[in-house]
N, C-alpha and C positions, 0 to 999 in steps of 0.2 A: 503494499499500499505506498502511497506518495503523502507529503504533505499536502494541506490544501491550498488551494491557487485563490487569489481575492476574488477574481471574476471570471466564470467560464465566458468568456465573450464570443466564442464563435457560433455556440447555438442563439443566443440572443438577436445575434446581428446576422442571421442566414441571410437577409434578403433586406437592408436596411433603407428604409423611404431616404435618407440621405439629407434632404434638403427642403425648404419650404415651400417653394413651390409645388412639389409632387404630393405634400399634404393638403396645399389649399385647392389642387386639383381635385383631390379624392373628397374632399368636402364637399363638393359639390355634387356628386354623385354616389352616394352611400349604397351599397348595396343588400338586398333584403335580405335576412336572416337564414332561409333556404339556400342561398348561395353561396356557401361555406364549403369551400373546395375540399374533394377528398383527399389531397394530399396535404392537408395541415394537421397530420396528427402526429406531428413531431413534438417530442417532449423540450418544454423550454425548461431552463434550470431555475436554481431556487434565486437565484440571486437578479433574475431577470425585471426591467422597471415594473412589467405589469403586475407584479405581487405586489407592490406597494399602491399601486393603483388603484388596484381592485379592495385593497383596504379602506383606502381613501371614499369610496364609492361605499361601501357598506355603513361607514363612519357617517355617510351622507344619506342614508338609507334609501340610497338605490340598489343596493342589494343585500339579501340576506348575511348575514354575518359566516353562516354555515359554508357559504359558497366562496368567500374571501379566507378563510382560515381553513383551506384544505392543504393535503400533502402535496409536497414538491420535490422533483420537478412535476411540472402539469403541462398537460396537452393543449397545444396552441388551440384546436380548433374549440375544445372547452372554453379556454379562457375568452377567446373571440365571441362565442355565446354570450358569455357572461357581461361582457361589454357592451352588446348588442342590447342584451337586455336592461341596462341601465340606463343606454340610450333613450328606447322606447318607453322607459317608464319616466324618464326626466321632460320627453316631448309630451308624453301622457298630462303629466300634472304639472306642466309649466314652470320645472324645475330651473332653478337660475345656473346651475352646472350642466345644462343641455348642450352647449358648446365644447364644454370639457369631456364629457363621454362622448360627443361624437368625433372629437379630434383623437381621443385615446383609441377608439376603435378603429378609426382608420391609420391609424399609426400601426397598430398591429398589425391589421390587414396587408398594408405595404409592405410590412418587412418580408412577406413572402410571396409580393407580388410576381416574382422572377417564375415560381413554380405552378401559377395558373398561365402565366404566357408560354408556358414552355411544354412541347407536347411529352417529355420526358420530366416525371417526379422528382427531379433532382437539383442539387445545387451545391455551391461551394463556397466559400469564405478563406478569403487569405488575409492577415495582418501582419502588421510590423509592430512588434511589442516589445517596449523596454521597460525596465524595472529594477528595482534595489531594494535592499532591507539592508538595517544597521539595528544591532542590539537586539538581536530575535533570541528567544530562547524554545527549549522544546523540553516536556516534562521529561522528569527522570523515572527511577523505576524503583519498588521494594524490594529489598533484601531481607533474607531471614534474620532474625536477631534474637536475643535471649527473652523479650518480652513479645515473641510473635513475628511482626514483621517491621522493618524500618526503611522510610524513604529517603532516597540518596538525594534529593533535590532538583533542581531543573539543569540542563545542560546547555550552557552557551552557545552559541553559533558563531561563525565567521560570518562578518558583512561580505555581501556579494551584491553584483550587479550583473546584468544579464540584456542581451540585444538580441532577438528571436523574430521567426517567421512562426506564427499562429496558423494554422489548418485545420477547416471541418469540411467532412463530406456528409451528404444528408441524402436520404430517399423516402419517399412517403405514398402509400396509397390509401385507400382508405381503410383497408384491413392490415395494411405491415407499412412500419416504417423503422427506419436504422440510420444510425447515426456513429460518426468515429472523428474524434478530435483530438488535437494534438497540441500540446500548450509548450512553448520554450521555457518557460519559467520551470519545467520540472525536466531535469537532462540526466535524472539518474536509470538509464535504461528501459524497461518496460513500462516504467510509471509516468513517463513522458509521455502516455495514453491518457488523456483528460476525460476520456468518454468513450466508450465503445459499447453499442448496446443494438439489440432488435426488440422489437415489440410488435404484439398480435392485438388487433383489436376487433373484438368480438362481443356484440350486444353491449351489457353494461360491464363487462369486464376487461381491463387492459392487462396480459401477461405479457413478461418481459424476461428476457437474460442479457447479461453483460456485465458491463462497467458503469456504473451511474452513483448518483451521489441522493441522499434522502435527505429530508428537512421536516421537524414536525416544528416548525419555528412558531412560538407563541407571541415573544415579544419582539421588539424593535432589535433588541442585540442577539438573539438567538433562544433556544430552548435548553430548558433542563436534561432532556432527554438526547436529545438530536438536533444540530444545527445546519445541517449541511456539509459540514467541512469536510467529513469521511468521502472516500471514493470505493464503494463495495462491488466485488466481485461474486454474482449471485443469479438468484432467480426471483420471481415476486411476481404479485398481481396488485391492481388498485380499481377501485371502483367511482372513476372520478365523477360522474353524474350523480351518483348514490341509487337507492333505492328505497320501496318502502312495503315494510310487512303487512300480509293479510290480517283482518279483523281489528280486533282491538289493540293489539299491536301497533298498529297503524298511525297510535296517538304519540308514538317515537317521533315521528317526523321524519325526514330523510335522514337515511342510514349509509355512511360511508366507511369504507375497510381498507386498510393498507398492509399488506404481509409482505416480508424480505426474509428470505436466507440466502447468507452469503458465506465466503469467508475471509478472513482477514490474513496478513501474512505473516504476522507472528505477534507475540504480545511475551516480550523478553525475549527468554528463550524455548516460549512454548510457540512451535512452530504449526500456521496455519489453523486456528482455532477458527469455530463457527459464529458467525453473527447473524442473530435474529431480532428482527425490529416488528412492531406490529402498532397499529394504530386504529381506533373504533370511534365513530364520533355520530352523536346522535344531535337531532335537529328540531326540538318537541316544539319550537315555535318560531316565526318567522324574524324574531329579534333575539334568539337564545340558541347557541351551540355548546355542545359539554361533550368533551373527548377524553379517551384513556389512551395512553401513550406508554408504550414498554420496550426495551432493546435490551440483548446480552447477551456478552461474549461467554463462549463455554466449549468445553473440549480442546482438542489440539493436541498435536504430537509431544509428549512429555506431559500430559497432564491425565485426569483419570481418562478411561477409554468413555465414549458415547454411547449408552445404551438406552433403548426405549423407557426402562423405568427411571435413571437419571432426569431423561428430557422430560418426563411426565413430573418428576417432583418439581423441576426448574419451573413449568409451565403454572403449577399450583402454587410457588412462591416459598416452597419449604427449603431452607438452607441446609439444615444439617438434619440428616434423618440417614435409617440404617443404608449403608451402600452408599450414600453421597453425603459429602460435606461442602461447607462454600468454597472449596478450593476449585469446585468444577465449574464453577461461572461466576461472573459478574455481571449484575445487571442493575438498571437503572428503569423507573418508572414515574410517570407523574398523570395528573389529572387536570385538564384545564378546560375553561369555562371563557365564553365570550358572549356580551350581551349589550343590546342598545335598550337601555330601561327607560328613554324618554322619546317617545316617537316623533316627537317636533323638532327637536334638539339634535345638532349633528356631535354628536358624543357617544362613543363605546367605551366600555371598560373589559377589561381580560383580566384573567386569574390562572397561573400555573402552579400547582401545589406537587413538589415532585419527593421522592423517597429513594434514596442508594441502600440496597439491601431489603430485606422484607420486615415482617411483623410490625411492634409501634413505632418503628423508625419514622414512618409516616407521621406521628405525632410529636415523638422525641427529637429527632434530626432532620427536619423538612427543609427543602429549598422552597423558597418562595418567592415567585416573580407577579409582580401587580402594576397595572399602569392603565392609561385610559388615552384615546386618541380625540382630537376635535378638527373640524376641518371646517372651512369657511370662516375664519378670522378676517376683521375689516373687508366684509364681502369679497374675500378671494377665494373659490369655490377649489383653486388647483392647490392650495396648499394643505397641508395635513401636520398636526404639529401635535406629539406625543409626550408623555410622562411618564418613566417607569424606575420602579424601585425593585431591586433584586436582592437577597438576603438569603445565604447557604450558610446552616447551622455548622457548629463545631463538632469534635467527637464527645459523645456522653451515651453513660447509661448502658454501656457493652454495646454500643453499635460503632461501627467502623469510619473512617474519616470518608469523606465525598472525594469520589472520580478515584481514590487510590485503592489499589486490591494486593494482595499478598501474592497468590499462587498463580497471577496472569498479571506480571508486574508491572508493563505499560499502564494500568489503569485505564481509565475510559479515555482513551487516545488513539488515535491512528499514527503509529510510528511517532508518539512524542506530540501530536498537535491535538487539541482538546476537538474532539467531535460532540460533546454536550457545550454547555454555554462557555463563553469565551473568558468570563471571570477566572475559572480555573477552578472552582470550588469555594470552600471555607472563606466567606467573607459579606462584603456589602457593595453594592452598586448603584447609583443612582446616575439616570440620564434623560436628556432633552434632545429629541429628534424633529426633523424637520423635512417634508418630502413636498417637490414642487414638480410639475409639468409644465413647459411651454407651451401654449395652443398653437402661436403664430409658426412654429417649426417643431420639428420632432425632438425635442430635448427633454431632459430630465436630469434632477439634482435632487440627491438624498445626504443630509448630513447628521450627525449624530456627537453630542457632546456628553461626556461622563465622568463621573469621578469614582475610585473606587479604593475601598479599604479591604486589601487581602489580610485574611489571618494566619495563624500558624501553619494550618494542615492544606492549605492551598497547592495546587501543583506547580504553582510559580515562586513559592516559599522555598526558603529565605529570602532568596535574589530580591524579591519584589512585594516583598511582606510591608503592610503599612499602606499610605496613602499615595495616590497618585491623580492624573488628570489625563486626559486625552479627548480626541476626536476622529471621526471617519468621515470620508467623503467618497460621495461615488455620483459621476457624472458620465451622459451620455449624451453628445452633442451632434446635430446630423452636419456636415459640412456640402462638399460638392457632391452631384448627384451618385448614389451609388456609395458613398463612403459617409463613416461617423467615427467621432473620436470619443472614445473612453477613458476616463479617468478615474485611477483609484489611490486614495491615500489615507494610511492608518497611522496616527501618531500617539504615542503615551509617554510621558514624563513625569520623575519623582525628582526629589532632591539631590539622589546619588545615582540615578542612572536615566536611561532614555532610551525609547526603541522608536524607530519610524521605519516604513516601508509604503512601497507605492509602485505604480507600473501605469504607463500610459500606452493606447494602442490605436494606431490608424487601423481602419478596418474597410475591406472593399470586398462586395459579393457578386457574384456572375454566375 
């Protein structure tokens, strides 16, 4: 497995609209909803601009929260239908955000325009990418000690910079889609493959296999369980549009399910452990969605062998039973909720309550992520403002540290990079986020300002224990036709250390 990259630009930019003239031309002739091309079953990555746009529209009341808080990567045609639904609702209700919804819909439509113009449902993207990284850390390992296990501390990485060519090839029909992407930031052999998947789209279920990321992101900065940073080689299925159960069970509303079984490269000396991820969400009303998230690293060469009995106990949440102990797996779970409590107010609240290990850990040593978003400040419906607080409890009452694990020494990371929340466990974070789109041209900007207080048992302690502040910026700006400039910058600093990373990419689609 490779370290995560800030943005998988290629898939998000497969057929970039590129300039304001193209968007204005599209605004004059909006395609009807049933004209969505069958070649649009591509997966958009978890950091695609439309993800933030869907949340903004849900905050405005033009989409149900369940539609905006789904698992990512998401299908292009599914996201486009959601944007068209928002456009129709805005037009019907004379909503002041109608121009915004139309521009977002047409922007996403334009990204895949090359597929509709071609008799061959395929496309390719080439980009010149430059990036750098300073003061970067990877999480360390746990090692045996007299008291059980001891954490070795994070591993400083060499500062580096790179320039390279990003490439992506893509093919899609109504029933099948496939893609492969190479990222110049990942130059360590096979892991330079950022994405390689094939998906079968049959009825309400999408079946896939290959390499892809997976995100259950609840907040602006990430999820307690999975934030989309890891890349997993495996198989799985999704129900992106959801379904309803018959009879009285229909009161649960729309149900969406995600399942994945994959292999990781290693966790310390444990080679090729299995990785299981699950999400189940229900929407009992059009203003509420509740979901259960769960993921586990288990087995692997050098660990207890994988047997049906041990897997059954893992699924039941039993850590130490006859024939299986907690060394077999490392699992993290959470329950999240998103609600829009005031029908006439563009405000939305969310909460994620997570736990590492089982039993009363959910009450004794929880992770709590809570926040709200508000759209339309100063009559600007294209802006979304959010405030969020995250708190991971420290070790207590016989329950283990967050994201650490003894027998699977890399803990809740992919090669030392956290696959959960970027705070890294034990500690507190307070963040302010702002996201906006420019209607006059295909451009979006997302910023996030945060302060952190990492505790003793954080993945990045002792090097980064204590207070720090930072910011993250992602911008996508249309240039000349067919091109886009993407910029990512992340900075965090304290009195005795600092880290800085970023990349800029000039992308061309043909």
